[in-house]
LODOBA-272042 format. One record per residue (C-alpha): y, x, z. Coordinates in nm, 4 decimals. Each point is the difference from the previous one (the first is absolute). Layout:
<rs>
        Y        X        Z
        Y        X        Z
...
</rs>
This chain:
<rs>
        Y        X        Z
   5.3975 -13.2115   6.2866
   0.3474   0.1575   0.0053
   0.1952   0.0654   0.3181
   0.3190   0.1953   0.0733
  -0.0597   0.3328   0.1739
   0.1811  -0.1010   0.3183
  -0.2381  -0.2961   0.0353
  -0.3162   0.2016  -0.0712
  -0.1282   0.0427   0.3517
  -0.3442  -0.1655  -0.0039
  -0.3412   0.1565  -0.0616
  -0.0039  -0.0855  -0.3697
   0.3041   0.2180  -0.0614
  -0.1953   0.3207   0.0600
   0.0919   0.3020   0.2085
   0.2760   0.1533  -0.2120
   0.1997  -0.3191  -0.0501
  -0.0482  -0.1170   0.3573
   0.1334   0.3260   0.1448
   0.2996   0.0083  -0.2345
   0.0752  -0.3668   0.0693
   0.0071   0.0743   0.3715
   0.2447   0.2854  -0.0519
   0.2136  -0.2049  -0.2391
   0.0305  -0.2838   0.2510
   0.0917   0.2549   0.2694
   0.2930   0.1235  -0.2081
  -0.1463   0.3255  -0.1358
   0.1027   0.1182  -0.3491
  -0.2954  -0.1371  -0.2006
   0.0407  -0.0961  -0.3690
  -0.0288  -0.3747  -0.0469
  -0.2798  -0.1515  -0.2009
  -0.2842  -0.2506  -0.0062
  -0.3762  -0.0175   0.0391
  -0.2521  -0.1593  -0.2362
  -0.3218  -0.1181   0.1638
  -0.3239   0.0689  -0.1852
  -0.3260  -0.1894   0.0456
  -0.2767   0.2018   0.1675
  -0.1974   0.0082  -0.3255
   0.3192   0.0841  -0.1926
  -0.0850  -0.2686  -0.2560
   0.3684  -0.0863  -0.0367
   0.0599   0.3356  -0.1655
  -0.1106  -0.1253  -0.3424
   0.3284  -0.1845  -0.0358
   0.2869  -0.1603   0.1865
   0.0579  -0.3696  -0.0133
   0.3519  -0.1208  -0.0742
   0.0774  -0.0789   0.3640
  -0.0764   0.3542   0.1204
   0.1740   0.1596  -0.2942
   0.3109  -0.2126   0.0522
   0.0084   0.0941   0.3672
  -0.0248   0.3710  -0.0840
   0.2810  -0.0422  -0.2516
   0.2078  -0.1771   0.2671
  -0.0629   0.2766   0.2525
   0.0995   0.2695  -0.2489
   0.3206  -0.1911  -0.0729
   0.0701  -0.0241   0.3737
  -0.0290   0.3777   0.0216
   0.2350   0.0482  -0.2962
  -0.2662   0.0782  -0.2640
  -0.0272   0.3654   0.1063
  -0.2606   0.2631  -0.0749
  -0.2765  -0.0552   0.2552
  -0.2959   0.1729   0.1602
  -0.3301  -0.1895  -0.0203
  -0.2492   0.1118   0.2659
  -0.3107  -0.1219   0.1766
  -0.0011  -0.1575   0.3430
  -0.3688  -0.0465   0.0752
  -0.1653  -0.0898   0.3288
  -0.2061   0.3205  -0.0039
   0.2891   0.2471  -0.0374
   0.2755   0.1325   0.2254
  -0.2181  -0.0404   0.3088
  -0.0227   0.2246   0.3044
  -0.3406   0.1378  -0.1047
   0.0289  -0.0175  -0.3799
   0.3123   0.0443  -0.2098
  -0.1552  -0.0496  -0.3478
   0.2808   0.2372  -0.1030
   0.0468  -0.0103  -0.3762
  -0.3170  -0.1996  -0.0590
   0.1695  -0.2960  -0.1689
   0.2161   0.0227  -0.3118
   0.3792   0.0139   0.0332
   0.2559  -0.0771  -0.2723
   0.3610   0.1187   0.0280
   0.3091  -0.0882  -0.2012
  -0.1448  -0.3295  -0.1260
   0.2552  -0.2384  -0.1534
  -0.0157  -0.3622  -0.1160
  -0.2287  -0.2897   0.0864
  -0.2637   0.0736  -0.2648
  -0.0392   0.3639   0.1010
   0.0055  -0.0779   0.3719
  -0.2748  -0.2610  -0.0437
  -0.2098   0.2491  -0.1965
   0.0496   0.2663   0.2683
  -0.1029  -0.2459   0.2725
  -0.3242  -0.0747  -0.1868
  -0.0754   0.3711  -0.0490
   0.0729   0.0792   0.3634
  -0.2324  -0.2794   0.1157
  -0.2775   0.1137  -0.2317
   0.0137   0.3538   0.1394
  -0.1692  -0.1395   0.3124
  -0.3253   0.0177  -0.1982
   0.0367   0.3658  -0.1051
  -0.2673   0.2646   0.0604
   0.2253   0.1933   0.2366
   0.0698  -0.2943   0.2334
  -0.3684  -0.0969   0.0055
  -0.0902   0.3565   0.0991
   0.2735   0.0015   0.2632
  -0.1219  -0.3274   0.1505
  -0.3599   0.1218   0.0035
   0.1013   0.3290   0.1641
   0.1765  -0.1965   0.2726
  -0.3169  -0.1922   0.0804
   0.1111  -0.3209  -0.1686
  -0.1546  -0.1963  -0.2813
   0.0466   0.1541  -0.3423
   0.1623  -0.3081  -0.1475
   0.1023  -0.2444   0.2722
   0.1987  -0.3141  -0.0680
   0.3100   0.1835   0.1176
   0.3218  -0.1911   0.0547
   0.2313   0.1472  -0.2617
   0.3701  -0.0551  -0.0476
   0.2490   0.1763  -0.2232
   0.3431   0.1076   0.1231
   0.2985   0.0024  -0.2351
   0.3171   0.1727   0.1261
   0.3321   0.1140  -0.1376
  -0.0506   0.3602  -0.1104
   0.2255   0.2459   0.1805
   0.1146   0.2405  -0.2716
   0.0009   0.2945   0.2350
   0.1714   0.3350  -0.0211
  -0.2490   0.1326   0.2581
  -0.3139  -0.1563   0.1427
  -0.3161   0.0860   0.1854
  -0.2253  -0.0619   0.2976
   0.0472   0.0289   0.3767
  -0.2638   0.0166   0.2752
   0.1410  -0.0848   0.3418
  -0.1333   0.1794   0.3111
  -0.3254  -0.0984   0.1654
   0.1171   0.1280   0.3408
   0.3239   0.0651   0.1855
   0.1524   0.3409  -0.0814
  -0.1830   0.0281  -0.3333
   0.2105   0.0328  -0.3178
   0.0547  -0.2484  -0.2800
  -0.1460   0.1270  -0.3282
   0.1865  -0.0728  -0.3255
  -0.0773   0.0858  -0.3643
   0.2475  -0.0609  -0.2813
   0.0854   0.0571  -0.3635
   0.2555  -0.1106  -0.2607
  -0.0181  -0.3485  -0.1525
  -0.2622  -0.2644   0.0745
  -0.2701   0.0812   0.2522
  -0.2922  -0.0287  -0.2419
  -0.0437   0.3762  -0.0424
   0.0021   0.0527   0.3784
  -0.2572  -0.2650   0.0865
  -0.2202   0.0808  -0.3000
   0.0084   0.3729   0.0691
   0.1363   0.0845  -0.3440
   0.2296   0.2738   0.1347
   0.0488   0.2063   0.3126
   0.2813  -0.1746   0.1906
   0.2419   0.1279   0.2593
  -0.1570  -0.0243   0.3446
   0.2020  -0.0390   0.3190
  -0.0614  -0.0431   0.3695
   0.2661  -0.1564   0.2222
  -0.0571   0.0663   0.3693
   0.0833  -0.2467   0.2769
   0.3129   0.2033   0.0849
   0.1108   0.0065  -0.3641
  -0.1327   0.3473  -0.0885
  -0.0821   0.0153  -0.3716
  -0.2616   0.2127  -0.1771
   0.0063   0.0042  -0.3814
  -0.2565   0.1232  -0.2520
   0.1291  -0.0368  -0.3547
  -0.2279  -0.1180  -0.2782
   0.0171   0.0505  -0.3752
   0.1288  -0.3252  -0.1436
  -0.0351   0.0518  -0.3744
   0.0009  -0.3666  -0.1036
   0.1460  -0.3310   0.1112
  -0.0866  -0.3612  -0.0768
   0.2665  -0.2669  -0.0514
   0.0218  -0.3572  -0.1254
   0.1052  -0.0391  -0.3628
   0.3177  -0.2045  -0.0387
  -0.0430  -0.3254  -0.1938
  -0.3658   0.0814  -0.0698
  -0.3321  -0.0642   0.1688
  -0.1463   0.2834   0.2075
   0.0947   0.3522   0.1013
   0.0549   0.3396  -0.1566
  -0.0792   0.3482   0.1277
   0.2417   0.2792  -0.0861
   0.0467   0.3666   0.0881
   0.2212   0.0900   0.2950
   0.2775   0.2520  -0.0658
  -0.1047   0.3502   0.1023
   0.2694   0.0262   0.2657
  -0.1290  -0.3175   0.1740
  -0.3700   0.0829   0.0011
   0.0094   0.2187   0.3086
   0.2980  -0.1352   0.1973
  -0.0206  -0.2470   0.2869
  -0.0166  -0.3655  -0.0927
   0.1090  -0.1144   0.3473
   0.2929   0.1094   0.2153
  -0.0256   0.0308   0.3764
   0.1954  -0.3244   0.0290
  -0.2448  -0.1854  -0.2249
  -0.2981   0.1415   0.1891
   0.1406  -0.1095   0.3348
   0.0695  -0.3448  -0.1464
  -0.3602  -0.0271  -0.1194
  -0.1355   0.1169   0.3347
   0.2089  -0.2583   0.1859
  -0.1045  -0.2790  -0.2355
  -0.3653   0.1018   0.0294
   0.0187  -0.0124   0.3793
   0.1382  -0.3533  -0.0142
  -0.2702  -0.1127  -0.2421
  -0.2727   0.1513   0.2192
   0.1426  -0.1855   0.3002
  -0.0320  -0.3308  -0.1890
  -0.3695   0.0584  -0.0726
  -0.0865   0.1821   0.3216
  -0.1509   0.3084  -0.1605
   0.0465   0.2843  -0.2516
   0.0845  -0.1101  -0.3522
  -0.0510   0.1320  -0.3527
   0.3287  -0.1012  -0.1637
   0.0973   0.0206  -0.3659
   0.3777   0.0126  -0.0403
   0.2653   0.0373  -0.2695
   0.3667   0.1012   0.0092
   0.2516  -0.1506  -0.2441
   0.3791   0.0228   0.0313
  -0.0362   0.1419   0.3494
  -0.2140  -0.2882   0.1322
  -0.3542   0.0562   0.1281
  -0.2434  -0.2754  -0.1049
  -0.3484  -0.0637   0.1404
  -0.2524  -0.0900  -0.2694
  -0.3183   0.0233   0.2086
  -0.1070   0.0353   0.3614
  -0.3614   0.0210   0.1093
  -0.1880   0.1592   0.2928
  -0.0826   0.3698  -0.0123
  -0.3795   0.0061  -0.0354
  -0.0917   0.3621   0.0794
   0.1446   0.3096   0.1670
   0.2265   0.2040  -0.2273
  -0.0334   0.3816   0.0110
   0.3252   0.1682   0.1048
   0.1980   0.2164  -0.2386
  -0.1082   0.3669   0.0184
   0.1638   0.1733   0.2939
   0.1134  -0.3253   0.1654
  -0.1456  -0.2383   0.2525
  -0.2761   0.0495   0.2560
  -0.3357   0.1589  -0.0784
  -0.2374  -0.2876  -0.0724
  -0.3748  -0.0397  -0.0370
  -0.0691   0.0813  -0.3640
  -0.3034  -0.2255  -0.0133
  -0.3566   0.0933  -0.0835
  -0.0876   0.3389  -0.1453
  -0.2710  -0.0388  -0.2635
  -0.2162   0.2843  -0.1374
   0.2415   0.2629   0.1335
  -0.0258   0.3381  -0.1726
   0.1837   0.3049   0.1350
   0.0464   0.2612  -0.2726
   0.2843   0.2244  -0.1191
   0.2267  -0.2293  -0.1971
   0.3341  -0.0681  -0.1665
   0.2080  -0.2991   0.1093
   0.2146  -0.2508  -0.1877
   0.2583  -0.2157   0.1764
   0.0997  -0.3612  -0.0538
   0.1123  -0.3107   0.1866
  -0.2396  -0.1278   0.2690
  -0.1098  -0.3452  -0.1138
  -0.3043  -0.1118   0.1974
  -0.1720   0.1469   0.3046
  -0.3312   0.1816  -0.0267
  -0.1582   0.3290  -0.1057
  -0.2816   0.0352  -0.2521
  -0.1596   0.2806  -0.2000
  -0.1398  -0.1107  -0.3344
  -0.0043   0.0757  -0.3741
   0.3117  -0.0774  -0.2029
   0.0048  -0.2511  -0.2840
   0.2944  -0.0089  -0.2425
   0.0746  -0.3558  -0.1154
   0.2483  -0.0445  -0.2850
  -0.0219  -0.3770  -0.0371
  -0.2079  -0.3161   0.0162
  -0.2427   0.1247  -0.2656
  -0.1067   0.2841   0.2326
  -0.0944  -0.2229   0.2951
  -0.3688   0.0121  -0.0917
   0.0035   0.3802   0.0395
   0.0767  -0.0233   0.3724
  -0.3045   0.0492   0.2239
  -0.0158  -0.1291   0.3585
   0.1362   0.2541   0.2439
   0.2332   0.1813  -0.2400
   0.3727   0.0499   0.0557
   0.1983  -0.1745  -0.2740
   0.2906   0.2027  -0.1428
   0.2472  -0.1776  -0.2267
   0.3635  -0.0139  -0.1055
   0.0583  -0.3172   0.2011
  -0.1931  -0.3138   0.0811
   0.0895  -0.3606  -0.0673
  -0.1761  -0.3115   0.1357
  -0.2647   0.0059  -0.2754
  -0.1378   0.3178   0.1613
  -0.0979  -0.1801   0.3211
  -0.3743  -0.0277  -0.0855
  -0.0188   0.3821   0.0050
   0.1081  -0.0015   0.3638
  -0.3366  -0.1558   0.0884
  -0.1933   0.3086  -0.1156
   0.2497   0.2876   0.0203
  -0.0018   0.2374   0.2973
   0.3768   0.0520  -0.0341
   0.2963  -0.0271  -0.2360
   0.2493   0.2597  -0.1256
   0.2969  -0.0928  -0.2214
   0.2595   0.2135  -0.1772
   0.2826  -0.2431   0.0802
   0.0556  -0.2835   0.2464
   0.1013  -0.0610   0.3591
  -0.1738  -0.0914   0.3240
   0.1424  -0.3534  -0.0074
  -0.1326  -0.0793  -0.3489
  -0.2654  -0.2648  -0.0610
  -0.2693   0.2611  -0.0671
   0.0624   0.1800   0.3285
   0.0041  -0.3273   0.1953
  -0.3327  -0.1070  -0.1496
  -0.1525   0.3478   0.0591
   0.0907  -0.0332   0.3688
  -0.1600  -0.3439   0.0122
  -0.3149   0.1351  -0.1690
  -0.0082   0.2911   0.2447
  -0.0012   0.2826  -0.2550
   0.2346   0.3018   0.0125
   0.2805   0.0203  -0.2548
   0.2492   0.2739  -0.0884
   0.2817  -0.0896  -0.2374
   0.2576   0.1827  -0.2083
  -0.2100   0.3132  -0.0634
   0.1731   0.1516  -0.3032
  -0.2338   0.0744  -0.2944
  -0.3086  -0.0781   0.2101
  -0.2048  -0.0745  -0.3120
   0.0764   0.3473  -0.1343
  -0.0419   0.1914   0.3249
  -0.3309  -0.1661   0.0911
  -0.2972  -0.0274  -0.2373
  -0.2822  -0.2514  -0.0204
  -0.2741   0.0901   0.2459
   0.2149   0.2303   0.2152
  -0.0941  -0.0264   0.3660
   0.3172  -0.0981   0.1867
   0.0978  -0.1125   0.3476
   0.2616  -0.2734   0.0085
   0.1899  -0.0551   0.3259
   0.1903  -0.3255  -0.0271
   0.1684   0.0464   0.3373
   0.1432   0.3445  -0.0702
   0.0562  -0.0629  -0.3729
  -0.2021   0.3036  -0.1116
  -0.2759   0.0771  -0.2489
  -0.2126   0.3091   0.0601
  -0.1878   0.1441  -0.2967
  -0.3215   0.1855   0.0830
</rs>
């Protein structure tokens, strides 16, 4: 039931572990780790027997008993047509055999959550299939800077990179507006700076992570130098060559070294940054209304244009207020919000980037999304008729 990461190349290892194992064996900078196989019915999750527990303890010792990241590696995620981005639970900064075993159990059990059942159903699959489920445990890279990179779909298109200080959790979860960069094939760099008010880091000698405020002078300065961006672009091109297609890569930088912590296929077309890239089909226009209007700007997150009433959502308790066909407006979304994507006409967030889990899932669901619209919940009221253009990154208020 336990296998080293470099040996985790069969179907039971799941998409995430299998891709990282391939890169690790090819000499790419991937943190070492191991994979724990889970029965399809996840019955093992009630407890570990001594043999499995001893093997996990042995693997942790082999790695030097570090803080680790515990993440899912299921058969129905990280695929070319379905990322399952953020659907399963992740645990960072976990230390010690007892805590690692507990995190593995919790990660495995998240396969039965409401959000993953909705995601499977939306994708045309069974709501609760006997999915092959493994759990990946890797040395945690205690990063100074981390983020996400989308490599180009075609020749002469740029590499897209989003980044922030500390661990990448706030970037992928959309908890802040990250720096956004494009690196062209000739090395030309375009930078749009985010507002990085917080950072997440592992807690030394303790279990878990902590989120702290970023010094004022660092909130609006670049997290990546030109040299680092060119290094990421080059590494991304090499990774894409291994897999034969564009990749969604999570990365971390510590002590000047770039580490790859995930690589999966890009599942849907990413809107270009405003003012860059070719003009693209913005997708279907639904219930278009042309009236005098004011416009708010944000980050394009998911293609499409729709005109519909606004619905402010402050948290999980307000989900029942959302009516089919409304545009959801919130501070940011996390994976538990996925069921709303089945009924919402579009999504607007006050923070977040186009490479976050929420934006990826919005693109897969085919609904427009605009991210990083400052004070959207104050500037737009419940019931306001708005047009959201996820390709241009604009909201028009009628």
